[in-house]
N, C-alpha and C positions, 0 to 999 in steps of 0.2 A: 661139631666144632668147626668153625671157619679157619681156613688157612690163608694167610697172606699170599698173594700172587707174587712170584719171584720174577724180577725183571732183569734177567741175565741171559745174554745170548753169547754163544761161544762156538768155535770150530776147532777141530782137533789140530794139535801142533804136530810138527814133524816128529818130534819126540816129546813125551810128557815131561814137562820141566817144572811142575809146580813144586817138586822136591829138590830143585836145584839150589845151590848156595846162593842167598839172597843178600844184597847189601842195601843198607838204608841210609849209609853216611859215606860219601857226600850225597847230599840231595842233589839231583840233577835237574837243570832246566831243560825243558823239551819244547821246542817250537815246531808246530805243524800248521802250515797254511797261515802263518803270522799270529797264531794264537799260542800263548805260552801256558805250559803246565809244569808241575813239579812231580818228582817220583815219590811214590810211596816206598818202592823198593825196586831193585834192579838186580840183573845177573848179567854175565857174558852173553846169554842168549836172549834177553828180553827185558822190557821195562813195564812196570805197573804205574800207571799215571793216576794222579789225583785229578779227577774230572772226566768228563765225556765230551769229546769234541763233536761239533755239529758237522753235518755233512760228510761223516765217515761211514763206511760200511764194513761189515764184518767180512773177513777173508780177502780184503782188497789190499793191493799194494800201498804202502804209504812212505813218504820221505820227509825228513826234518832235519833239525839241527839239534844237537844235545851238548851240554857241558855243565860242569859244577856250578851251582848258584854262587854268585859273587866273584866269578873267575872270568877272565877274558878267554880262556881256552875253550874253544867249540870245535865240533866236527859234525860232518853230514852223516846221516844214517838212512838206511832203508830197511824195510820190513812189512809186516802185515798185521793187521787187526785180528787178534785171535779170541778176545772176549770184551764184551761191552756189558758192565753191570750198573744199571741205572738206579738200582737201590743203594748201592755202596758208592756210587758216583766214581767208578774207576774204569780205566781202559787199559787192557793187556796188549802190548805189542810183542810180537816174536821178531827178533832182529835178523836181518839177512846175514847169513854166515859168511857171505863173500867180501864183507866190509872190513879190510885189514886195518884201516885207522881206528875203527870202533874197538876191535879186538886188542889193539895195542893201547889205546888211550884209557879204557875203563879200568884195568888193574892200576895203571900208573896214577889215575885219579884217586883211587883208594888209599895209595901210599902217601900222596901229596896232600890231599884234602880231607881224608877220612878221619883224622884226628882232631879236627876243628870242633 
């Protein structure tokens, strides 16, 4: 029996967060190096992006801008790439826990835009 090769790269998170409460609404727009992605889901600790960005490396720091799609509200974020899944075309980002703006805005966006 042949098995398909799995095209997923990952590094360990500071804490395992795949069981964390995930939000899929509102969908966030994420811009990294001028390229925009949408979120599959997200939590206060991380983002799962639809797509795989070029020129990113596993476990490297990353910076970008996030905000609800269709909203002018945006904020900067920092984090690191913890998983790249070329088969599912997703990229997981662990958010930097030092960013107070992100921690304050994500729950607000759920309340403000989540019911759309």
